[in-house]
N, C-alpha and C positions, 0 to 999 in steps of 0.2 A: 607384740612389740608396737609401741606408739612413738613415732618420730614426727615431730611437728615443725622442726626447723633444721636446716642443714647449713653449716658454716665450713668454709674451706680456705686454706692457704692457697696461694697461686703457684709461685715458682717452685718447681720440684714436686708439686702435689697435683693441682688441677692442670697445670701447664708444664709440660716437660721443658726443662731449661733450654732456651733457644728454639722451642717448638711453638705449635699453635693449638688452639682449642679444637678438639676432634669432633667429628660428627656424632660419635657415641656420647660424648660429654654433653653436647647441645641437646641431644635427645633425652638424656637423663634429667637435665635441668628443665626441659619442657614438661616432662612427666611430673616432676615435683610441682611445678607451677600450676599444672592442670588440677592437681589435688589440693591446692591451697597451701602448699608447704613453702615457706620462704627459703630462698637459696641465696646465702649471704657470702660474698667474697671478703676475705680477711687477709690483708696484705701488709708487709713491711714497707711497701712503696708509698710515696707521696701521691696525692690524687691526680696530679698532672700526668702520671705515667700509667694510669689505669683505664683511660677512656676507651682505647681500642680493645682491651681485654673484656671489659664489661659489655661492650656492644657486641663483640664476637660471641660471648657466652650467652647473650640474651638476658642479661640481668641489669640493664640500665635503669629499670624502674624499681629496683630493689635497694634497700639500705646497703651501704658500703662501709666497711671498717678499714681504716687506713693507718699507716705508720705504726704497726704492731699494737693497734688498739688505742692509740692516742686520741682518735676522733671517730665518730660515727657520722657519715654524710648521708643525707636524704637524697632521693631521686632528683630533686630539683636543685641539688648542690648546697642546700642549707646545712650548717653544722648542727646536728642534733645533740651531740655530746662531745666533750673534749676534756682532756687532762694534760697538764704540763709538768715537766720536771721541776723540782724545787730549785730555787736560786743557789742554794748551798750545793746540791748535787751537781748542777751545771758547772759551777766554778771548780769543784774538786775534780770532776771527771775531765774537764777541759785542761786543767793543770797537768794531769797525768798524760793525756793524749799528746800534749805539746812536747813532752820529753822523748817522744818516739818519732822515728822517721816514717810516719804513716799519713795517709790521706785522712783528713778529719771532715766529717759531714755533720751539719746541724740542720735538722728538719724542723721548720717552724710553719705557722699557718700560711704565710705568704710564699713559701717556696723552700729551696734548698741552698745552703751556704756551704762552700767547700774550700778547704785550705790544703796546700801541699799536694796538689793532684799529681805532681811528677813522681810521687812515691808509688803510684799504682800504674803498672804497665798498660792495663786495659782501660785507661782513663776515659777515652771517648765513648766506648760502648757502654761502660758502666754508668756514666753520667746520663747519656741519652735514655738508657733503659730504665733508670729509676726516676727520671724527671719528665720525660715526654715533652709536652708543650708548656710545662710549668716555669715559674720564675727561677732562674738559676744564677747565682753569684759565685764566680770562680776566682780563687786566689787573690782576693782583696782583703788583706788582714784588717784594715781599718773598718770596712763595712761588716766583716764577719764579727768582730768584737762589739761593734755598735748596734748591729741589727740581728745578728745570728745567734746571740746568746740570751735573748729575751723571749719568753713564752715558747720554750723549747719542747717539742714533742719527743725527740729522740736524738741522741748523739751517737756517732758511729765512727769507728776507726777501720781503715782498710790497708792491708799489705799482703804481698805474696811471699813474704819471709815468714815461714811457719814458726821458726824459733822465736822471732820477735813477737809474733802474735801470741804464742803461749805465754811469754813473759808479760806482755801487755794485759792479757786477760787476767792473769794472776794478780797483778798490781791493782787493776780496776776493782777486783773483788773486795779489796780493802777500803774502798770508798764508802761502802754501805749501800750503793745503788744496785739496781737489778741488772745483771750482766748476762746477755744471751748472745747467740749468733745464728745466722741463717746460712752460712757457708764457712769453709775453712779460711777464707781470706778476710772475714769481717768480724767485728765485735760490735754489739748493739747495746746501748746503755739507756735505761730509763729509771725513774724514781719508783720506790716501793708503792704498791697500790695501783700501778699502771700495768698495761699489758693487754693482750688479746682477750684473755678471760674477763677482765674488768669491763671492756667494751661489750663483749657478747652478753654478759650478765645484764648489763643495762638494757641492751636491745631486747633480750628475751622478756624482761620485766615490762618494757615499753609495749611489747606486742602481746603480753599476757600469756607467755609460754614458759613452762617450767624447764629449767636447765636439764632435768632428768630426761626430758623428751627431745633433747637436742643431740644431733650427730655432728661431730667435728672431725675434719681431716687435716693431717699435717705431715711434715717430713723432717723437721729439724728442731733444734733447741728452742727457738723462739715460738714454737707452737705448743710447747709442753704445758704451760699454764692453761691454755684453752682446752687441750685434751683432758686434763685432770678435772676440769670444771663441768664437763658434760656427762650425760648418762651413756652416750654411745661414742667413745673415743676411737678413732680409726687412724692407723698409721699406714701410709702407702709402703709398698714393698721396698722402695729405695730409701726409706727413712733411716735415721740413726738407730742404733741398738737401744739406746736409752728411751727413745720415743716408742719403739715397738714394745718395750716392757710396760709402758704406761697404757698401751692400747687394749681395747676389748676385742678389736677386729684388726687383722693384718690384711690389707687389700693388695692388689697387684701393683706393680711399679707404675710410676707416672707415665712412662712411655707406652705402657700397655693399658691405658685407660682405667687405672685402678679406682679412681673416684667413681667413674661412670658405672663400672661393674658392680661396685659395692652398693651404689644407690639402687641400681636395678634389682639386685638380689635382696637387700635388706629393707628397702623402703617401698619400691614399686612392685615387688614380687613378680618380676618378669625377667626373661632372658635379655641380656644386652644385645643390641643389634650387631 
């Protein structure tokens, strides 16, 4: 087995939701780094919400893939690669989202624009968790439409009404855009040709690494394209059934250091601490 790069989702995969990076995970990352194996964090979050995670994981000097693969950020903060939704997709998707009582998020290079935040009960924790110290514009329709619909990385709808979410996802499928989700309360929309796999392929080529020699970890629908693109797809034990069916390896749950255990077993050839 030759694994030359590791890519992993954060929330629900490397990082238990609401939890912290474990000692075992940090040890696994250090082991990879000592062997010259890049350890790349791949997240749906905007860069402003990732600083503490990458510092805690010890990957601040590694490339970072943000907003479901819309951009690759270098260790110095430079944008190495980015893709935007088409103007047609943005307008069509936004028109659908506006017909529902959901929070609407637009991720753009300079931050996050949010509308109708009253629709989500967990407003404060969700916004701080996904933005960190980044630029945040909340419930300003004029600015949202003037600034938040240009050069869009990703559009998102959030609600805790499961019936509404099912209907919204179904209608968004008809726009022709790529529709995924990272939890039961959200829907994430990008244009075709975008995604975690697209960014990871670019990074692998940039580093001279074959995708067949990459291992990727995930837990949810927005990780599917990335797992299908690599030679070593791994689903953590708490992943969706669909993702598990696409995986070559099923690791332990996120709360039980599934990523760390798999890295020690399959990459480092050692017992996890």
